[in-house]
TORPA-4810 file (N, C-alpha, C, O; in nm, 3 decimals):
<nodes>
NODE_1_0.083_-0.120_0.000_0.000_0.000_0.000_0.087_0.126_0.000_0.184_0.135_0.075_S
NODE_2_0.051_0.221_-0.084_0.126_0.347_-0.089_0.114_0.423_0.043_0.207_0.492_0.083_R
NODE_3_0.000_0.409_0.109_-0.020_0.478_0.237_0.082_0.430_0.339_0.144_0.511_0.408_V
NODE_4_0.101_0.299_0.348_0.190_0.242_0.449_0.338_0.261_0.416_0.424_0.237_0.500_L
NODE_5_0.367_0.304_0.293_0.507_0.330_0.257_0.548_0.474_0.291_0.663_0.512_0.269_S
NODE_6_0.454_0.554_0.345_0.486_0.692_0.383_0.538_0.695_0.527_0.550_0.591_0.591_T
NODE_7_0.570_0.814_0.578_0.634_0.823_0.709_0.541_0.874_0.821_0.581_0.881_0.937_S
NODE_8_0.417_0.910_0.785_0.326_0.966_0.885_0.184_0.929_0.847_0.131_0.978_0.748_Y
NODE_9_0.122_0.841_0.928_-0.016_0.802_0.900_-0.104_0.821_1.023_-0.058_0.820_1.137_I
NODE_10_-0.233_0.839_0.996_-0.334_0.844_1.101_-0.428_0.726_1.080_-0.469_0.698_0.967_Q
NODE_11_-0.461_0.657_1.188_-0.549_0.539_1.178_-0.667_0.558_1.271_-0.652_0.605_1.384_V
NODE_12_-0.785_0.521_1.223_-0.905_0.530_1.305_-0.998_0.418_1.265_-0.985_0.359_1.157_D
NODE_13_-1.093_0.388_1.352_-1.191_0.284_1.320_-1.329_0.336_1.362_-1.341_0.412_1.458_E
NODE_14_-1.431_0.293_1.289_-1.566_0.341_1.320_-1.665_0.226_1.312_-1.641_0.127_1.243_T
NODE_15_-1.776_0.239_1.384_-1.877_0.132_1.382_-1.952_0.130_1.250_-1.970_0.232_1.185_T
NODE_16_-1.993_0.011_1.214_-2.063_-0.012_1.087_-2.180_-0.105_1.116_-2.157_-0.220_1.155_L
NODE_17_-2.305_-0.060_1.099_-2.418_-0.152_1.123_-2.427_-0.254_1.010_-2.433_-0.217_0.892_P
NODE_18_-2.429_-0.381_1.045_-2.433_-0.489_0.944_-2.547_-0.584_0.979_-2.559_-0.627_1.094_V
NODE_19_-2.629_-0.619_0.882_-2.737_-0.715_0.904_-2.680_-0.856_0.898_-2.620_-0.896_0.799_I
NODE_20_-2.701_-0.932_1.007_-2.659_-1.072_1.012_-2.782_-1.158_0.983_-2.871_-1.171_1.066_N
NODE_21_-2.784_-1.216_0.863_-2.903_-1.294_0.821_-2.921_-1.419_0.905_-3.034_-1.458_0.936_R
NODE_22_-2.809_-1.483_0.942_-2.818_-1.607_1.021_-2.879_-1.580_1.158_-2.966_-1.654_1.203_D
NODE_23_-2.832_-1.475_1.223_-2.881_-1.443_1.359_-3.009_-1.360_1.356_-3.072_-1.338_1.459_K
NODE_24_-3.047_-1.314_1.236_-3.165_-1.228_1.219_-3.158_-1.103_1.307_-3.256_-1.064_1.371_K
NODE_25_-3.040_-1.042_1.309_-3.028_-0.917_1.385_-2.919_-0.829_1.324_-2.840_-0.874_1.241_K
NODE_26_-2.917_-0.703_1.368_-2.815_-0.609_1.320_-2.696_-0.615_1.416_-2.711_-0.595_1.536_A
NODE_27_-2.578_-0.641_1.361_-2.456_-0.644_1.441_-2.381_-0.512_1.426_-2.394_-0.441_1.326_D
NODE_28_-2.302_-0.481_1.530_-2.214_-0.363_1.523_-2.074_-0.412_1.486_-2.010_-0.480_1.566_K
NODE_29_-2.029_-0.378_1.368_-1.895_-0.418_1.326_-1.812_-0.293_1.298_-1.859_-0.181_1.317_E
NODE_30_-1.687_-0.314_1.253_-1.596_-0.199_1.242_-1.532_-0.188_1.105_-1.501_-0.287_1.039_Y
NODE_31_-1.513_-0.061_1.065_-1.441_-0.029_0.942_-1.317_0.052_0.981_-1.328_0.150_1.055_L
NODE_32_-1.201_0.012_0.932_-1.076_0.080_0.962_-1.038_0.174_0.847_-1.075_0.152_0.732_W
NODE_33_-0.963_0.278_0.881_-0.914_0.371_0.781_-0.772_0.413_0.816_-0.742_0.443_0.932_M
NODE_34_-0.685_0.413_0.718_-0.548_0.463_0.736_-0.526_0.574_0.635_-0.558_0.560_0.517_A
NODE_35_-0.470_0.686_0.683_-0.452_0.804_0.598_-0.307_0.850_0.602_-0.251_0.870_0.710_R
NODE_36_-0.246_0.867_0.484_-0.113_0.927_0.474_-0.133_1.077_0.477_-0.193_1.134_0.385_A
NODE_37_-0.082_1.143_0.582_-0.116_1.283_0.607_-0.063_1.376_0.499_-0.140_1.452_0.440_V
NODE_38_0.068_1.371_0.473_0.126_1.466_0.377_0.083_1.437_0.235_0.060_1.529_0.156_K
NODE_39_0.072_1.308_0.203_0.041_1.270_0.065_-0.108_1.273_0.035_-0.149_1.263_-0.081_E
NODE_40_-0.191_1.289_0.142_-0.338_1.292_0.127_-0.390_1.167_0.055_-0.476_1.176_-0.033_K
NODE_41_-0.337_1.052_0.095_-0.384_0.925_0.042_-0.451_0.849_0.156_-0.416_0.867_0.272_L
NODE_42_-0.549_0.763_0.123_-0.609_0.684_0.230_-0.664_0.553_0.176_-0.689_0.538_0.056_L
NODE_43_-0.681_0.458_0.268_-0.750_0.334_0.231_-0.839_0.289_0.345_-0.816_0.321_0.461_F
NODE_44_-0.943_0.213_0.308_-1.037_0.157_0.405_-1.017_0.006_0.410_-0.982_-0.056_0.310_F
NODE_45_-1.039_-0.052_0.527_-1.022_-0.197_0.544_-1.131_-0.249_0.637_-1.145_-0.202_0.750_D
NODE_46_-1.206_-0.346_0.588_-1.317_-0.401_0.668_-1.269_-0.506_0.767_-1.315_-0.509_0.882_Y
NODE_47_-1.178_-0.593_0.725_-1.115_-0.693_0.812_-1.219_-0.774_0.891_-1.206_-0.793_1.012_R
NODE_48_-1.324_-0.821_0.820_-1.433_-0.900_0.881_-1.504_-0.827_0.995_-1.564_-0.890_1.081_D
NODE_49_-1.497_-0.694_0.995_-1.567_-0.618_1.098_-1.503_-0.622_1.234_-1.562_-0.577_1.333_G
NODE_50_-1.382_-0.678_1.242_-1.315_-0.695_1.372_-1.246_-0.566_1.415_-1.198_-0.488_1.333_S
NODE_51_-1.241_-0.545_1.548_-1.171_-0.429_1.605_-1.056_-0.479_1.695_-1.017_-0.411_1.790_R
NODE_52_-1.004_-0.596_1.664_-0.906_-0.662_1.750_-0.764_-0.612_1.726_-0.735_-0.544_1.628_S
NODE_53_-0.675_-0.649_1.820_-0.532_-0.619_1.805_-0.478_-0.684_1.679_-0.398_-0.625_1.606_T
NODE_54_-0.523_-0.805_1.654_-0.476_-0.878_1.535_-0.514_-0.801_1.408_-0.433_-0.787_1.316_R
NODE_55_-0.638_-0.752_1.403_-0.682_-0.675_1.286_-0.595_-0.551_1.268_-0.554_-0.519_1.156_A
NODE_56_-0.568_-0.481_1.378_-0.484_-0.361_1.371_-0.344_-0.395_1.321_-0.289_-0.324_1.236_A
NODE_57_-0.287_-0.502_1.373_-0.152_-0.544_1.329_-0.149_-0.575_1.180_-0.057_-0.535_1.109_R
NODE_58_-0.251_-0.647_1.133_-0.256_-0.685_0.991_-0.271_-0.563_0.901_-0.211_-0.556_0.794_E
NODE_59_-0.350_-0.467_0.946_-0.374_-0.346_0.865_-0.250_-0.258_0.860_-0.212_-0.209_0.753_I
NODE_60_-0.188_-0.237_0.975_-0.071_-0.146_0.981_0.055_-0.214_0.927_0.145_-0.148_0.877_I
NODE_61_0.059_-0.347_0.936_0.164_-0.425_0.870_0.305_-0.381_0.904_0.341_-0.371_1.021_G
NODE_62_0.385_-0.354_0.800_0.526_-0.319_0.818_0.550_-0.168_0.823_0.663_-0.123_0.806_D
NODE_63_0.445_-0.092_0.846_0.461_0.054_0.851_0.566_0.094_0.954_0.574_0.038_1.063_F
NODE_64_0.648_0.195_0.917_0.746_0.253_1.010_0.738_0.405_0.998_0.745_0.459_0.887_R
NODE_65_0.725_0.473_1.111_0.716_0.619_1.110_0.626_0.667_1.222_0.615_0.603_1.326_G
NODE_66_0.561_0.781_1.200_0.468_0.839_1.297_0.331_0.777_1.278_0.278_0.775_1.167_W
NODE_67_0.274_0.725_1.387_0.141_0.663_1.384_0.051_0.737_1.482_0.073_0.732_1.603_L
NODE_68_-0.052_0.807_1.429_-0.140_0.888_1.514_-0.277_0.821_1.526_-0.341_0.789_1.426_Q
NODE_69_-0.320_0.800_1.651_-0.445_0.729_1.678_-0.515_0.792_1.799_-0.461_0.883_1.863_T
NODE_70_-0.634_0.743_1.829_-0.696_0.778_1.956_-0.638_0.684_2.064_-0.539_0.616_2.039_D
NODE_71_-0.698_0.682_2.181_-0.642_0.603_2.292_-0.694_0.461_2.302_-0.678_0.397_2.406_G
NODE_72_-0.756_0.410_2.194_-0.809_0.274_2.197_-0.696_0.174_2.227_-0.587_0.183_2.170_Y
NODE_73_-0.726_0.079_2.317_-0.623_-0.010_2.373_-0.542_-0.089_2.271_-0.424_-0.114_2.294_N
NODE_74_-0.603_-0.130_2.159_-0.529_-0.216_2.066_-0.404_-0.147_2.011_-0.307_-0.213_1.972_V
NODE_75_-0.406_-0.013_2.008_-0.291_0.059_1.951_-0.167_0.054_2.042_-0.056_0.084_1.998_Y
NODE_76_-0.188_0.015_2.169_-0.076_0.012_2.263_0.035_-0.084_2.219_0.152_-0.063_2.252_K
NODE_77_-0.001_-0.188_2.143_0.100_-0.285_2.099_0.207_-0.218_2.012_0.320_-0.266_2.005_V
NODE_78_0.172_-0.109_1.946_0.267_-0.044_1.855_0.368_0.044_1.929_0.467_0.088_1.871_F
NODE_79_0.342_0.068_2.058_0.439_0.146_2.137_0.571_0.071_2.151_0.676_0.132_2.170_E
NODE_80_0.564_-0.063_2.143_0.685_-0.145_2.155_0.751_-0.175_2.021_0.860_-0.231_2.016_Q
NODE_81_0.685_-0.136_1.912_0.738_-0.168_1.778_0.854_-0.076_1.743_0.842_0.046_1.750_E
NODE_82_0.965_-0.136_1.705_1.081_-0.057_1.664_1.049_0.018_1.535_0.998_-0.040_1.439_K
NODE_83_1.079_0.146_1.534_1.058_0.225_1.413_0.922_0.293_1.407_0.895_0.369_1.314_G
NODE_84_0.835_0.267_1.507_0.705_0.336_1.511_0.703_0.432_1.629_0.737_0.394_1.741_I
NODE_85_0.664_0.557_1.605_0.648_0.656_1.712_0.501_0.690_1.722_0.440_0.739_1.626_T
NODE_86_0.443_0.663_1.839_0.300_0.684_1.859_0.267_0.830_1.891_0.335_0.894_1.972_M
NODE_87_0.162_0.879_1.826_0.106_1.012_1.856_-0.039_0.992_1.894_-0.104_0.898_1.847_L
NODE_88_-0.091_1.080_1.978_-0.233_1.072_2.011_-0.307_1.197_1.965_-0.251_1.284_1.900_N
NODE_89_-0.435_1.204_2.001_-0.526_1.300_1.939_-0.594_1.386_2.045_-0.665_1.335_2.131_C
NODE_90_-0.573_1.518_2.038_-0.633_1.609_2.135_-0.784_1.622_2.116_-0.854_1.656_2.212_W
NODE_91_-0.836_1.595_1.997_-0.981_1.607_1.975_-1.058_1.506_2.060_-1.167_1.535_2.109_A
NODE_92_-1.001_1.386_2.077_-1.068_1.285_2.160_-1.070_1.329_2.307_-1.168_1.305_2.377_H
NODE_93_-0.963_1.391_2.352_-0.960_1.444_2.490_-1.068_1.549_2.507_-1.141_1.550_2.607_C
NODE_94_-1.078_1.637_2.410_-1.175_1.745_2.416_-1.318_1.691_2.426_-1.399_1.739_2.505_R
NODE_95_-1.347_1.589_2.345_-1.481_1.529_2.346_-1.514_1.468_2.482_-1.627_1.479_2.529_R
NODE_96_-1.416_1.404_2.543_-1.438_1.342_2.675_-1.472_1.447_2.780_-1.559_1.425_2.865_N
NODE_97_-1.403_1.561_2.776_-1.433_1.668_2.873_-1.571_1.728_2.844_-1.643_1.765_2.936_Y
NODE_98_-1.607_1.738_2.717_-1.740_1.789_2.682_-1.849_1.700_2.741_-1.953_1.748_2.785_E
NODE_99_-1.823_1.567_2.742_-1.919_1.472_2.799_-1.931_1.490_2.950_-2.033_1.453_3.009_A
NODE_100_-1.828_1.548_3.014_-1.829_1.567_3.158_-1.884_1.701_3.204_-1.888_1.729_3.324_G
NODE_101_-1.925_1.785_3.109_-1.974_1.920_3.143_-2.095_1.917_3.238_-2.104_1.999_3.329_L
NODE_102_-2.185_1.823_3.215_-2.307_1.817_3.296_-2.278_1.777_3.441_-2.353_1.812_3.532_A
NODE_103_-2.168_1.705_3.463_-2.134_1.658_3.598_-2.062_1.766_3.680_-2.093_1.790_3.796_E
NODE_104_-1.965_1.829_3.615_-1.885_1.928_3.688_-1.843_2.036_3.588_-1.737_2.029_3.526_N
NODE_105_-1.930_2.134_3.575_-1.910_2.235_3.472_-1.779_2.312_3.491_-1.707_2.338_3.394_K
NODE_106_-1.748_2.346_3.616_-1.630_2.428_3.643_-1.500_2.357_3.600_-1.419_2.416_3.529_K
NODE_107_-1.482_2.232_3.642_-1.359_2.160_3.607_-1.353_2.127_3.458_-1.250_2.144_3.394_L
NODE_108_-1.466_2.081_3.404_-1.469_2.046_3.261_-1.441_2.169_3.174_-1.367_2.160_3.076_A
NODE_109_-1.500_2.281_3.210_-1.478_2.404_3.132_-1.333_2.450_3.139_-1.279_2.502_3.041_Q
NODE_110_-1.270_2.432_3.255_-1.129_2.472_3.266_-1.044_2.390_3.167_-0.964_2.446_3.091_Y
NODE_111_-1.062_2.258_3.169_-0.985_2.172_3.079_-1.012_2.207_2.933_-0.919_2.214_2.852_A
NODE_112_-1.139_2.229_2.900_-1.176_2.264_2.762_-1.113_2.397_2.721_-1.072_2.415_2.606_L
NODE_113_-1.106_2.490_2.815_-1.043_2.620_2.788_-0.896_2.606_2.757_-0.844_2.674_2.668_G
NODE_114_-0.828_2.518_2.829_-0.684_2.495_2.806_-0.662_2.429_2.669_-0.571_2.467_2.595_Q
NODE_115_-0.746_2.331_2.638_-0.734_2.263_2.508_-0.765_2.361_2.394_-0.705_2.356_2.287_I
NODE_116_-0.859_2.450_2.420_-0.895_2.551_2.320_-0.775_2.642_2.289_-0.758_2.686_2.175_Q
NODE_117_-0.693_2.669_2.389_-0.571_2.750_2.367_-0.478_2.680_2.268_-0.416_2.745_2.184_L
NODE_118_-0.468_2.547_2.279_-0.382_2.470_2.188_-0.435_2.481_2.045_-0.357_2.498_1.950_L
NODE_119_-0.567_2.473_2.029_-0.628_2.480_1.896_-0.621_2.621_1.838_-0.605_2.639_1.717_Y
NODE_120_-0.635_2.719_1.925_-0.626_2.859_1.880_-0.487_2.885_1.823_-0.473_2.952_1.720_K
NODE_121_-0.385_2.833_1.889_-0.248_2.848_1.840_-0.233_2.783_1.703_-0.172_2.840_1.613_L
NODE_122_-0.290_2.661_1.687_-0.280_2.592_1.558_-0.344_2.673_1.446_-0.289_2.680_1.336_E
NODE_123_-0.459_2.734_1.474_-0.525_2.817_1.372_-0.437_2.935_1.334_-0.424_2.969_1.217_R
NODE_124_-0.378_2.998_1.435_-0.291_3.114_1.411_-0.170_3.074_1.325_-0.134_3.146_1.232_T
NODE_125_-0.108_2.961_1.357_0.010_2.914_1.283_-0.025_2.886_1.136_0.054_2.915_1.046_L
NODE_126_-0.145_2.828_1.114_-0.188_2.800_0.976_-0.214_2.930_0.900_-0.176_2.945_0.784_K
NODE_127_-0.280_3.024_0.969_-0.311_3.153_0.906_-0.184_3.228_0.866_-0.180_3.295_0.763_E
NODE_128_-0.080_3.216_0.948_0.046_3.285_0.920_0.134_3.209_0.822_0.240_3.257_0.781_K
NODE_129_0.088_3.086_0.786_0.162_3.007_0.688_0.307_2.981_0.732_0.399_2.985_0.651_N
NODE_130_0.325_2.955_0.860_0.460_2.931_0.914_0.521_2.803_0.859_0.451_2.708_0.824_F
NODE_131_0.653_2.802_0.853_0.726_2.681_0.811_0.723_2.580_0.926_0.695_2.619_1.039_S
NODE_132_0.752_2.451_0.899_0.755_2.352_1.006_0.847_2.391_1.123_0.812_2.367_1.239_P
NODE_133_0.961_2.449_1.094_1.053_2.487_1.203_0.997_2.603_1.286_1.016_2.607_1.408_S
NODE_134_0.928_2.697_1.219_0.863_2.807_1.292_0.748_2.754_1.377_0.726_2.799_1.489_Q
NODE_135_0.673_2.658_1.321_0.562_2.597_1.395_0.614_2.528_1.521_0.559_2.545_1.630_I
NODE_136_0.721_2.450_1.504_0.779_2.382_1.620_0.821_2.482_1.728_0.793_2.462_1.846_Q
NODE_137_0.888_2.587_1.686_0.936_2.688_1.780_0.821_2.753_1.857_0.829_2.770_1.979_S
NODE_138_0.714_2.788_1.785_0.598_2.853_1.849_0.523_2.755_1.941_0.476_2.794_2.047_E
NODE_139_0.514_2.629_1.898_0.449_2.529_1.983_0.529_2.509_2.113_0.470_2.499_2.221_R
NODE_140_0.661_2.504_2.103_0.743_2.485_2.223_0.728_2.605_2.317_0.728_2.591_2.439_E
NODE_141_0.716_2.724_2.258_0.706_2.847_2.336_0.567_2.863_2.399_0.555_2.906_2.514_R
NODE_142_0.462_2.828_2.323_0.327_2.859_2.367_0.239_2.737_2.403_0.158_2.745_2.495_L
NODE_143_0.255_2.626_2.332_0.170_2.509_2.359_0.224_2.425_2.475_0.148_2.378_2.559_A
NODE_144_0.355_2.408_2.479_0.415_2.321_2.582_0.381_2.366_2.724_0.347_2.281_2.807_L
NODE_145_0.389_2.496_2.756_0.352_2.538_2.892_0.206_2.507_2.926_0.175_2.475_3.041_P
NODE_146_0.117_2.515_2.827_-0.025_2.485_2.849_-0.040_2.337_2.883_-0.114_2.301_2.976_V
NODE_147_0.029_2.250_2.808_0.020_2.105_2.832_0.077_2.069_2.969_0.019_1.989_3.042_I
NODE_148_0.191_2.128_3.003_0.254_2.102_3.135_0.162_2.149_3.248_0.148_2.082_3.350_K
NODE_149_0.099_2.263_3.228_0.007_2.318_3.328_-0.116_2.228_3.343_-0.163_2.205_3.455_S
NODE_150_-0.167_2.177_3.231_-0.282_2.087_3.234_-0.247_1.956_3.306_-0.330_1.901_3.379_L
NODE_151_-0.126_1.908_3.285_-0.079_1.787_3.353_-0.083_1.806_3.506_-0.133_1.720_3.578_E
NODE_152_-0.031_1.919_3.554_-0.032_1.949_3.698_-0.175_1.964_3.748_-0.207_1.918_3.858_K
NODE_153_-0.259_2.028_3.669_-0.399_2.048_3.707_-0.470_1.915_3.726_-0.546_1.898_3.821_W
NODE_154_-0.446_1.819_3.635_-0.507_1.686_3.648_-0.458_1.619_3.777_-0.537_1.561_3.851_I
NODE_155_-0.328_1.626_3.802_-0.271_1.565_3.923_-0.336_1.622_4.049_-0.360_1.550_4.146_E
NODE_156_-0.363_1.752_4.048_-0.420_1.818_4.167_-0.571_1.794_4.180_-0.622_1.788_4.292_E
NODE_157_-0.641_1.782_4.069_-0.788_1.778_4.074_-0.850_1.640_4.057_-0.969_1.623_4.085_N
NODE_158_-0.772_1.542_4.012_-0.828_1.409_3.989_-0.888_1.351_4.118_-0.990_1.282_4.115_Y
NODE_159_-0.823_1.380_4.230_-0.870_1.325_4.359_-1.004_1.385_4.403_-1.066_1.334_4.496_K
NODE_160_-1.049_1.492_4.337_-1.176_1.556_4.376_-1.295_1.503_4.295_-1.409_1.543_4.320_T
NODE_161_-1.270_1.414_4.199_-1.379_1.360_4.117_-1.389_1.209_4.136_-1.294_1.145_4.181_V
NODE_162_-1.504_1.153_4.102_-1.520_1.007_4.110_-1.452_0.944_3.988_-1.478_0.985_3.875_L
NODE_163_-1.364_0.845_4.011_-1.291_0.785_3.898_-1.382_0.731_3.787_-1.346_0.735_3.670_P
NODE_164_-1.501_0.681_3.824_-1.591_0.624_3.724_-1.685_0.727_3.661_-1.764_0.694_3.573_Q
NODE_165_-1.676_0.853_3.707_-1.759_0.959_3.647_-1.704_0.992_3.508_-1.591_0.955_3.475_S
NODE_166_-1.783_1.059_3.429_-1.737_1.097_3.293_-1.616_1.188_3.300_-1.523_1.176_3.220_R
NODE_167_-1.618_1.280_3.396_-1.505_1.371_3.409_-1.382_1.298_3.460_-1.270_1.323_3.414_L
NODE_168_-1.402_1.206_3.554_-1.291_1.125_3.604_-1.226_1.045_3.493_-1.103_1.037_3.484_G
NODE_169_-1.309_0.987_3.409_-1.257_0.909_3.295_-1.186_0.999_3.195_-1.084_0.961_3.137_K
NODE_170_-1.241_1.120_3.174_-1.179_1.215_3.081_-1.040_1.254_3.129_-0.946_1.262_3.050_A
NODE_171_-1.028_1.279_3.260_-0.899_1.320_3.317_-0.797_1.205_3.311_-0.681_1.227_3.278_M
NODE_172_-0.843_1.084_3.343_-0.754_0.967_3.340_-0.707_0.938_3.197_-0.590_0.906_3.174_A
NODE_173_-0.798_0.950_3.101_-0.766_0.928_2.959_-0.661_1.029_2.915_-0.560_0.993_2.855_Y
NODE_174_-0.686_1.156_2.944_-0.595_1.264_2.907_-0.457_1.243_2.969_-0.355_1.254_2.900_N
NODE_175_-0.454_1.211_3.097_-0.327_1.197_3.170_-0.246_1.079_3.117_-0.124_1.088_3.099_Y
NODE_176_-0.316_0.968_3.092_-0.246_0.847_3.046_-0.184_0.862_2.908_-0.087_0.794_2.875_G
NODE_177_-0.241_0.953_2.827_-0.192_0.969_2.690_-0.099_1.089_2.673_-0.056_1.119_2.561_L
NODE_178_-0.067_1.159_2.783_0.012_1.283_2.770_0.142_1.268_2.690_0.175_1.357_2.612_L
NODE_179_0.218_1.158_2.707_0.340_1.146_2.624_0.309_1.153_2.474_0.377_1.224_2.400_P
NODE_180_0.206_1.079_2.431_0.169_1.078_2.290_0.097_1.203_2.244_0.091_1.233_2.125_G
NODE_181_0.041_1.278_2.341_-0.028_1.403_2.309_0.069_1.521_2.298_0.037_1.625_2.241_L
NODE_182_0.189_1.502_2.353_0.287_1.612_2.357_0.382_1.609_2.237_0.441_1.711_2.203_T
NODE_183_0.397_1.494_2.174_0.500_1.478_2.070_0.482_1.570_1.950_0.580_1.610_1.887_K
NODE_184_0.357_1.605_1.919_0.334_1.692_1.802_0.405_1.828_1.817_0.441_1.892_1.719_Y
NODE_185_0.424_1.868_1.943_0.488_1.998_1.971_0.625_2.007_1.906_0.664_2.112_1.856_V
NODE_186_0.698_1.896_1.907_0.839_1.896_1.867_0.864_1.872_1.719_0.978_1.857_1.676_Y
NODE_187_0.756_1.868_1.640_0.772_1.847_1.496_0.662_1.925_1.424_0.545_1.890_1.433_N
NODE_188_0.701_2.029_1.353_0.606_2.119_1.288_0.528_2.056_1.175_0.436_2.119_1.121_G
NODE_189_0.562_1.933_1.136_0.488_1.867_1.028_0.378_1.776_1.081_0.301_1.720_1.004_E
NODE_190_0.370_1.762_1.214_0.269_1.675_1.274_0.143_1.753_1.308_0.148_1.874_1.333_L
NODE_191_0.030_1.682_1.310_-0.099_1.744_1.341_-0.132_1.729_1.490_-0.081_1.639_1.556_E
NODE_192_-0.217_1.817_1.540_-0.259_1.813_1.680_-0.360_1.700_1.705_-0.377_1.655_1.818_I
NODE_193_-0.428_1.655_1.600_-0.528_1.549_1.615_-0.540_1.470_1.486_-0.478_1.502_1.385_D
NODE_194_-0.623_1.365_1.490_-0.645_1.289_1.366_-0.787_1.308_1.315_-0.850_1.215_1.265_N
NODE_195_-0.837_1.432_1.327_-0.971_1.465_1.279_-0.986_1.443_1.129_-1.094_1.407_1.081_N
NODE_196_-0.878_1.464_1.055_-0.887_1.444_0.910_-0.914_1.298_0.878_-0.984_1.267_0.781_M
NODE_197_-0.858_1.209_0.960_-0.884_1.066_0.941_-1.031_1.037_0.969_-1.095_0.963_0.894_A
NODE_198_-1.085_1.094_1.075_-1.226_1.073_1.108_-1.316_1.129_1.000_-1.416_1.066_0.964_E
NODE_199_-1.282_1.247_0.949_-1.362_1.308_0.844_-1.365_1.222_0.718_-1.466_1.214_0.649_N
NODE_200_-1.252_1.157_0.691_-1.246_1.068_0.574_-1.341_0.950_0.590_-1.404_0.906_0.493_A
NODE_201_-1.352_0.900_0.713_-1.446_0.788_0.738_-1.589_0.835_0.715_-1.670_0.764_0.655_I
NODE_202_-1.620_0.956_0.764_-1.758_1.007_0.749_-1.791_1.028_0.602_-1.902_1.070_0.569_R
</nodes>
């Protein structure tokens, strides 16, 4: 695949309603998508509707480079793969905090405000048409302090929420993925999220 021969891909999976004639019911199965970011190439893979680690391994195959995904557990196997650098997606973090707004508006809004600062910077960098090296420099100067501050905020406030609440889960998800959420800062050619991959699925 031309997509897998590139150096930076985004992978996502989405539910697909499928009628099972034998069982006489509608099953929830999965469709995978891999997108080469710079080359704007993509492919879809049904893989028998499976969302398993095995399916992910088969789809990603011998790819080596930057791999950007959400925090779904099957992707963790690639953290140990030589030649693959995992990136995560700030849009998924944002959605989780949005789901927690009804439970604790004050804390959820604070987190959303911090994430919004990261996105505001990205819009500004695109508008100014900065080079990758300029983007990296500005992200290190302006985005990195926001991420570090958010990390401390989670450490201080996680104990005030119920771990099984939506906000508790949002904070735990965000905190656990911080290494993969921070890497985009250090490379001006990387994206803050894999929304383009999701849009391609839609």
